[in-house]
N, C-alpha and C positions, 0 to 999 in steps of 0.2 A: 504494500500500500504506500510505503514511503517513496518508493521509486516512481509510482504513478503520480503521487502528489507533486514530486519534483518535476516530472516531465511536463505536467500541465500547469505548473506554477500555482498550485493551490496552497494558500496559507491558512485558511480556516476551514473547518469541517463543513460548514454550511455551503461552501462552494462546491462540494461534492454532489449537490443536487443536480447541477447542470450536466455532468457526465452521466449521471443516473437517468435523467430525462432523455439524454441523447441515446442511451442504450435502449430505453423503452420505445422511443420513436423509431429507432432502427429495426427493432424486433417487430413492431407493429407493421411497418412498411414492408418488411420481408414477408410477413404473413399475408398481407393484402396482395402482394405481387404473386405469391404462390397460389392464391385463390383464383388468379386468372387462368391457371392451367388445370386446376382441379376444383371440383365442387366442394365447398367447405361444409355443406350440410349433409353430405353422405359419409357415413361412418367408415366405409371401406377405404376412403381416400385419406384418412387421418395420418397413416404412416408416410404416405407420399407428401402430404402437406408439410409435415414436420421436417422431413429430409430436405425438401425444396426450400422451405423457410430458412433452414440452417445454411444451405448453400447461398441463398440470396443475402442472408445476414452477413456472411463473410465477404462476399463480393462487394456489397455496399459499404461495409466497414473499410475494406482496402481502398475503395474509391474515395470515401470521405477523408481518410487519413492522408491520401495523396493530395486531395484538395486543401486540407489544412496546411500541409507542407508547402504547397505552391503559394498559398495566400498569406502565410504568416509574415512574410516580408512586405507584402503589398498592403494589407490591411493594418492600420495603426490601432493596436489595442494594448492595454497595459499588461495583461496576462493572457497566456495561451488558452486558459479555460473560458475566456470571454468569446473565443471563436466558436465554442460549442453553443454558447448563448445566441450568437449571431446566426448560426446554421439552424438552430431551433426556431428562431423568429421567422426565418425564411420558410421553414417547413410548415409552421402553423399558419402563416399568412397565405401561402399558396393553397393550402387545403381550405382555409376559410373563404378565400375569394371565390372558389368554385361553388361553395354552398350558398354564398350571398348573391352571386350573379343571377341565378335562375329566378329566385323570388322577386328580385328587383325588376327583371325583365317582364315578369307576369304583372307586377304592379303597374308598370308603364304601359302594358298592353301589347308587348312584343311577344308573339308566339310563332311557332313554325307554321301554324295553320294560316296566319294572315300575312306571311312574308315568304319570299323566295328563300330557300335554304342557304344560299350564298350570302344574301343580305343579313339573314338572321345570325349566322355565325360571325360575320364581320362586326355587327352590333354587339353581339355577346362578348367578343374579344375586347372591343373598345370599352364597354361598360365594366367588364372584368378588370381591365387595366386601371380604370379610374378608381374603382373601389379597392383594388389591390394596394394602391398608394396610401389610401386612408387607413386600411387595415394594417398595413406594414408599420406606419408610424404609431398607431395605437398599440399594437402588440410589442413593438420595440420599446415604447414607454413602459409598458407593464414589466418587461424583462430588463429594464435599466439600460437600454441601448439606444435611447432616443437620439443623442448627439451623433452617434455613428451613422444611423440610418438617415438622419436629416442631411448630413454631409453626403452620404451615398446617393440620395435622391437628387441633390443639387448637381453632383457630378454627372449623373445619368442624364438629367435634363439638358445640361450643357452639351453633352456628347450627341444627343439626338436633335440638337438645334433649337431647343426650347429655353436656352439660357437667358433669353431676353425677359422671360416671365419670372425669373428667379431674382429676388432682391438680395444682394450681398450685404452682409452686416459689417 
């Protein structure tokens, strides 16, 4: 445990909650991915689901550790464990924006029945992106990463040509 704490620059035990949340989210994502290949409701598929979930878990773990290594010099954070918080914010935001987009489209009156499929999906993506930004800042604030994501969104806006809309402080 001491080596783990040193690697992730964890000084206080409460900071262990973020690696724990990361492990849980990774396990859940692996399980959901394995459900694409096997029916989760059928008892005969349970061994296959478990095996495939473990395989996906280790593949995703290797991928995210690779991402951490690549981004630790690019992202300015005080401690390495904060990167887990940042990835967690991205994961929760991405999932939330999918669940928020469809009800908002129904409230506005945009459905597949009254629009062409192409137009529907373009509007779905645009509305999703708008609410993604709002949800991202909100979740970032909850996880104590507001400043990082505020700066992240400013840099993103400048890169895509919307820098004129951003007020520098």
